Steps between C-alpha positions, in 0.01 A plus 500: 500500500724407793523760777744480790352589841719565804252631759178358643339846493546540124158617380526304178444182699253638754231253389707215643453635851139374466562142383376368837186716494227299326245780517737756346588260221136426419409868506794571270400224259821306558624162618843376607698227328765370739801282427694427185281217372176692550635819341639301210159342441333840531721629219444189290122517532471847347148523648566755772665837426810532718546836672854438622742240633729523804806273509823447685813479281505120546140469379575722202790276405282189538238639259747592228337524158169369640434845645311621195272784603431863418435571867774663710725254684634642826815337637595551864727327756327232713500717815328781311236263357429362848471853641259597223267203531526421871538124441755269341290218355527633146849356434612826349231514234167685494273637231188714502243425231151615409227310678213392270147606577316261731261271314173415669260235371568567134428142399835494319551133586170365371680337206762337724522138609682496836477774763611537861282696745629643830282593797634689801869432430640802683865394527689651201756218512219249449350711221835507324545127551156430356581702188821301468326161511229632268770590248669162547182312410390729217195648671327745267415758764434568867181630663538693827242580763507850659694383808792341318824699514621715213701289251707810416610546859882486508527172692238329285683594180831378642361172638324427172837517320329745263207264426274792597630668185398204283179352643198729447255559783192695599283566805185290472226727635260459659659204675413215481197573283724587205593133477148439374586673172774245442276209595239625253772501235587135563757509777500255789584674828708282733556585867826366643428425866616250766144448621385144546263378235685676220601299196865382494705703253626204297145373449376841394790564261415188300154633416555878506318706241690675224444850644587540864543754781705373794416709807723528809461696823708650777701277728319422822157632409487334160223580257194683631161335518385725213792389282439134581134543413601654166706195405375212291721249679719485810838331464760410762865392500531191725759569773605341830234507772720696741554787252233770484569637153762591243643840416272652238780524244593134548135394481437700183814359340393143571147560373614674182754226431219245505242691299749642249535161333131522412568820309867493402671185378835664588449414868467122532478353849 
């Protein structure tokens, strides 16, 4: 159902006044999909009930027949959409969808082969980027510590290019002790760290076990001493001596590209 909206104070779209309020969205059981590509993938996934969609006329035209949903589709001029949301990064396209219940230490990935674990990654752009590289290298799931930012935060969803909607995840609690359950089930836990004495990535990738958790930490601080102690092996990416470290998304992408060939023949290096 397509509904024309002419005023920012139209009560039918009042929810969109809160798209920048992460606490309101969580309390309301919602998340924001932002941008045409992300909204299109939200609709294609069919996994998350869509409450409504807000578009400019240009975005509506761009969707065409792909806009297949039973949810109401509100169409408003660009200046009205900007007044409603308070920002203009959405490129004339927003959707509100039902947020799934948070999973905590369910052990849902115990039958998986390749996992990515995040510790203390508080920047939502980095969280989104990590989901994107995880999707690119066919990671089965992502484990999050309590301090890592919400993957369903608006910026994380957008930066992930909707990979958050495809790659499953859960909070691994208590952290990092929960990693022991995976080790007991045959996983090798690998800490990605620039510390001296760590094994070079290329050497490790040649002998990696068939079930693996690649663990990355926040930029600057890196992995905690507790997380490093929980790892079976420490691995580093050799870089120039005058560079401290890599962005966590870049580092994870490099590491996953190397280890993916151990698990997936589709990614030769």
